[in-house]
BAVO-121543 format. One record per residue (C-alpha): x, y, z negated. Coordinates in nm, 2 decimals. Each point is the difference from the previous one (the first is absolute). Example, Ala and Ser with C-alpha at 12.3 -4.5 7.8 and 13.67 -1.06 7.14 Angstrom:
2
<atom c1="1.23" c2="-0.45" c3="-0.78"/>
<atom c1="0.14" c2="0.34" c3="0.07"/>
% end
This chain:
62
<atom c1="3.25" c2="21.57" c3="13.15"/>
<atom c1="-0.13" c2="0.15" c3="-0.33"/>
<atom c1="-0.32" c2="-0.21" c3="0.01"/>
<atom c1="0.20" c2="-0.32" c3="0.04"/>
<atom c1="0.25" c2="0.10" c3="-0.28"/>
<atom c1="-0.31" c2="0.07" c3="-0.23"/>
<atom c1="-0.14" c2="-0.35" c3="0.08"/>
<atom c1="0.33" c2="-0.17" c3="-0.07"/>
<atom c1="0.04" c2="0.19" c3="-0.33"/>
<atom c1="-0.36" c2="-0.09" c3="-0.11"/>
<atom c1="0.07" c2="-0.37" c3="0.08"/>
<atom c1="0.32" c2="0.03" c3="-0.19"/>
<atom c1="-0.18" c2="0.15" c3="-0.30"/>
<atom c1="-0.26" c2="-0.28" c3="0.01"/>
<atom c1="0.28" c2="-0.25" c3="0.00"/>
<atom c1="0.16" c2="0.16" c3="-0.30"/>
<atom c1="-0.33" c2="-0.01" c3="-0.20"/>
<atom c1="-0.04" c2="-0.36" c3="0.09"/>
<atom c1="0.36" c2="-0.08" c3="-0.11"/>
<atom c1="-0.05" c2="0.18" c3="-0.32"/>
<atom c1="-0.31" c2="-0.20" c3="-0.07"/>
<atom c1="0.17" c2="-0.32" c3="0.08"/>
<atom c1="0.28" c2="0.10" c3="-0.24"/>
<atom c1="-0.24" c2="0.06" c3="-0.27"/>
<atom c1="-0.16" c2="-0.35" c3="0.05"/>
<atom c1="0.34" c2="-0.16" c3="0.02"/>
<atom c1="0.13" c2="0.17" c3="-0.31"/>
<atom c1="-0.28" c2="-0.15" c3="-0.20"/>
<atom c1="0.08" c2="-0.34" c3="0.14"/>
<atom c1="0.39" c2="0.03" c3="-0.04"/>
<atom c1="0.13" c2="-0.31" c3="-0.18"/>
<atom c1="0.36" c2="0.11" c3="-0.04"/>
<atom c1="0.23" c2="0.30" c3="-0.03"/>
<atom c1="0.11" c2="-0.06" c3="0.35"/>
<atom c1="-0.35" c2="0.02" c3="0.13"/>
<atom c1="-0.06" c2="0.32" c3="-0.17"/>
<atom c1="0.32" c2="0.16" c3="0.13"/>
<atom c1="-0.09" c2="-0.10" c3="0.35"/>
<atom c1="-0.34" c2="0.15" c3="-0.03"/>
<atom c1="0.14" c2="0.33" c3="-0.15"/>
<atom c1="0.23" c2="0.01" c3="0.31"/>
<atom c1="-0.29" c2="-0.04" c3="0.23"/>
<atom c1="-0.19" c2="0.27" c3="-0.18"/>
<atom c1="0.31" c2="0.23" c3="0.03"/>
<atom c1="0.01" c2="-0.06" c3="0.37"/>
<atom c1="-0.37" c2="0.08" c3="0.03"/>
<atom c1="0.04" c2="0.31" c3="-0.20"/>
<atom c1="0.29" c2="0.11" c3="0.23"/>
<atom c1="-0.21" c2="-0.06" c3="0.30"/>
<atom c1="-0.29" c2="0.20" c3="-0.15"/>
<atom c1="0.22" c2="0.30" c3="-0.09"/>
<atom c1="0.15" c2="0.00" c3="0.36"/>
<atom c1="-0.36" c2="-0.01" c3="0.13"/>
<atom c1="-0.10" c2="0.32" c3="-0.18"/>
<atom c1="0.32" c2="0.17" c3="0.09"/>
<atom c1="-0.05" c2="-0.08" c3="0.37"/>
<atom c1="-0.36" c2="0.12" c3="-0.02"/>
<atom c1="0.11" c2="0.33" c3="-0.15"/>
<atom c1="0.30" c2="0.06" c3="0.23"/>
<atom c1="-0.11" c2="-0.14" c3="0.34"/>
<atom c1="-0.38" c2="0.01" c3="0.02"/>
<atom c1="-0.13" c2="0.31" c3="-0.17"/>
% end
């Protein structure tokens, strides 16, 4: 069970890194305020997932 959860959390962390990288690229290409707001929301979601990942690692796995 722990190994499966660790693999899931590592996959989630990789997704968060990719999402943040995408947000950086999109932010540079944003052509309007609406685009920039949408990208900031996406980055906030990624940040929330990332912090949940580290909380889960600390509380459940180790």
